[in-house]
C-alpha positions in Angstrom: -39.2 4.4 -21.5 -35.5 2.9 -22.5 -35.7 2.9 -25.9 -37.9 6.4 -26.3 -36.2 9.2 -24.3 -34.7 8.7 -20.6 -32.9 11.1 -18.9 -30.5 9.2 -16.1 -30.2 11.7 -13.1 -27.1 10.0 -11.1 -25.3 6.9 -13.1 -23.5 3.9 -11.7 -20.9 2.1 -13.8 -23.6 -1.3 -13.3 -26.3 1.1 -14.5 -24.3 2.9 -17.6 -24.3 -0.8 -18.5 -28.0 -1.9 -18.3 -28.2 1.0 -19.5 -27.0 0.2 -23.0 -27.9 -3.4 -23.1 -32.0 -2.3 -22.6 -32.2 0.8 -24.4 -29.7 0.2 -27.1 -29.3 -3.8 -27.0 -26.2 -4.1 -27.3 -23.0 -5.5 -24.8 -21.2 -2.9 -22.6 -18.2 -4.8 -21.4 -16.7 -2.9 -17.7 -13.7 -2.7 -16.2 -13.2 -2.2 -12.5 -9.8 -2.3 -11.9 -8.9 0.2 -9.6 -8.3 3.9 -11.1 -9.2 2.6 -14.2 -12.9 2.5 -14.2 -14.5 2.5 -17.4 -17.4 1.1 -19.5 -16.4 -0.2 -22.8 -18.7 -0.8 -26.2 -18.9 -0.7 -29.7 -21.8 2.3 -31.0 -22.9 3.9 -34.5 -22.7 7.1 -34.0 -26.9 7.2 -33.4 -26.1 5.4 -30.3 -23.4 7.0 -29.5 -25.4 10.7 -29.0 -28.3 9.4 -27.5 -25.4 7.6 -24.9 -23.7 11.0 -24.1 -27.7 13.0 -24.1 -28.4 10.3 -20.8 -24.6 10.6 -19.1 -25.3 12.3 -16.0 -22.5 14.8 -14.6 -20.3 12.5 -12.7 -19.3 10.3 -16.4 -18.1 10.8 -19.9 -17.2 9.4 -23.2 -13.6 9.3 -22.8 -12.5 8.8 -25.9 -14.8 7.3 -28.9 -12.4 4.7 -32.2 -14.0 4.7 -35.6 -13.8 1.1 -36.1 -12.4 -0.9 -39.1 -15.9 -1.1 -40.3 -16.4 2.5 -40.6 -19.7 2.2 -39.6 -19.0 1.7 -35.3 -16.5 3.2 -32.4 -15.2 1.7 -29.4 -16.6 4.3 -27.4 -15.5 4.0 -23.6 -16.8 5.7 -20.7 -15.1 7.1 -17.2 -15.9 8.5 -14.9 -15.1 11.7 -14.0 -13.7 11.4 -10.7 -11.6 8.1 -9.5 -13.3 5.2 -7.0 -9.9 6.3 -5.5 -10.4 10.3 -4.7 -13.2 8.7 -2.0 -11.3 7.3 0.0 -9.3 10.4 0.0 -12.5 12.4 1.0 -13.8 13.1 -2.0 -17.6 11.5 -1.8 -18.7 11.2 -5.6 -21.7 10.3 -3.9 -24.3 13.7 -4.5 -25.5 15.5 -1.7 -29.3 15.4 -1.4 -31.3 18.4 0.0 -34.6 17.4 1.3 -37.6 19.7 -0.5 -40.8 18.0 1.3 -42.5 14.8 0.8 -40.0 12.3 -1.1 -38.6 15.1 -3.2 -35.1 16.1 -3.4 -32.3 18.1 -5.0 -29.7 16.8 -5.8 -26.2 19.5 -5.3 -23.6 18.7 -6.9 -20.7 15.7 -5.3 -18.8 17.1 -2.0 
């Protein structure tokens, strides 16, 4: 299922790296320094488009620099907000509203 199509509802930095490694068979690097959190990976155009399609609203492709070989891009994925924002009172976790049973609705981050 991961290789054929999958919509991620909520991403973590480790989850993005894992998805890239399983779905795209690429090794991704993590930058975990405070305020600089990112996932870095080399992808071809099709893979970059696939990654863009599965990122949740909390993440974006911050840059996609073409490589010298003309086929790959050096892609950097970053959160829309830094983890430092969480310490200032802004949670990066989604607010869940129970719909009944085991179903939840994900609201914006609060």
